[in-house]
Every structure is written in C-alpha cells, then in structure tokens.
N, C-alpha and C positions, 0 to 999 in steps of 0.2 A: 503495500500502499506505501503509495507516496506520499509525503509530509509534507510540510512548509518548511523550504528551503532558507528561511531566517534562521537562528539562533534560535537556539532553547533563551537564550542571558536576555536576545533583545525579546523577545517574545512573553519572555517571565516586566520585564521593564513597563515596556509597556501594558499590561494585565493590569501591574501595579497602578501607571501612571490614569488609565483607563477607567481603572474601575471607582479612586480614588474623582475627580474631573466628575464622573455619572451620577458620585455620594453627591456633592459639591450639588447638581444640577435637582433630584434629585428632590437634593433638604428641600431647593427655594418652590421646583414647581409643584410639588405635590404635599397635598398633608394630611391626609389620613397615611397607613400605614399598611395600607393594602395593594394602594397607590407604587407605596414607593416601594415596596418586595419588587409591585408587577413588573414596577420602573426596568430595576439592579437586576430579574431577571430575566427581562429582551434584550439587556446592555453584556448578559454574559453570554446569552446563548450566541447574538451576534460574535464580541468577540472570536466566543468558543468557535466558530464559522469560519473568520480572521482563519484562529490561527490556526489552525488543523493539525496540532499534534494532542494525544492524550495524556502530555505529561501539562504543559503549560493554561491550558481550559480547564479542569480543577483544580493547578492553583491561582488562576485569579475565578472561581467560584471561593476559594476559599481568603483573599485579599476581599473579596464586592461580600460573605459572612460581615465579612469583622466592621468594618465598614460601614455596615446595614444594622446590626446588632447597635455598637458603637452607636452610630449616629442618628439616624437614622428610626429605628424603635425607640431604644433606650435613648436618654440622650447625655453627651455629655461626655461621649467612648465607655461609656457602662458594659461591655460585654458581660452576657449571661448565658448561662447555660439549662436557659427552662428546657420545657418539650417545645416549644413552640420556634427558643432559637434554635433545636436543637432540626427541628422541621424545615423551616425554613432550608439552614444545613446543605442538607437532603435532598432539595429542592432544586440551590443553583447546580452541585455536584449529577443533580437527572441532569437538568438546564441544558450545563456544560459537553457534559457525554451527547448530551443530544445536537447539539450546534458540532461536532464533530462530526457524529454518523450522516445529521444528515449531507455536509459538507464533505464526507467518501463520495455519499452515492453521489450529489450531483457529479463531482468528478468522474464515479466511474460511466455514468448513461453518460456521456460530454464523452468519453471515451466508446463509448460502444459506439460500433460498425452498420450503419443500415443496409437493411438486406439490399443486395444486390437485384438493380429489376430484369422483371423476365421478360424479356420481348422472344421470339421470334421473328427472323428473318425465314423467310423462304429458295431455299437453294438454289436459285433461277430467277429471277422475275424478269415479264416478258415487260416490256412499255415500250409501243411506239410512238415513234413523236407524229402525230396528222402533217397531214402536206397542208403548210403556207401558203395559203391562195392568190392565185398575183389578183390585181385593182386593175381593168383591163385601161389602156392608155391613155394621156387628154388629148386632145384634137383640140389646137385653138382655129 
C-alpha cells in the first residue's frame, strides 16, 4: 500500500499545528460541546485523509483529543479521564483510521484500470465509394 511521501516527522508536526489551529477556531466558532467535538472530528478525518499514514493519523487524533478535552470541553486546560472523555478519544481514533481507509480506497479505485471496450471489427469490410455525378457543362 502506497503511503504519503511526506516524512513522518513533518506529518506529526503538521498534525499538531493543524489541531492547535482547529481548536482555536472551534472555540470561537461554536458554543456547545457536541458541535465542537463534531468540528474537531471532521478536522481529524480531513487530516488523516491527507496524511494517509496509519501512524500519523492516530497521533493527530490523540492531539485533537487533548486539545478538545482540555480547552473545548473542560476549560483552562483541565484534562479528565471520565467516561465521556474516553468515548471522545475512541471517536477521534476511529475517525482517524476511517480517514486513512477512505484515502487508501480512493487511491485503489483511481489506480484500477477501466475494462477494455468490446468492439467487433469484421475481418473484411466491403465498402464501395459511390461514383460522383458530373454536372453538365454550362454553355454561354
């Protein structure tokens, strides 16, 4: 399976920066917790689809969970490990792996060759060119 040609270190740094920026925008754009979690989950999916790495995507999902739990759900950077927080962690990890799987499926579908067209050509085609009719000459 072909993965991203981007080095893993760059993907991890890019994932961190993406999740920091996404959590800052999400904090300003949404007021309720489900909308914030949904927005961060969609960012995780998009990053995983872009990264196409089964190691970078879950790492970015973990970073997204840390920022979501610390700043979007519980304020002032407080991390918690309650049931709902662990469900969010599972959600982000599943969404990350789903993004990698969708990217792999799209690459495989694009790589598949279309079937060759079935055209039957007769062995000997007989086609006669009709004679051209001459116009009578004009007399002045």
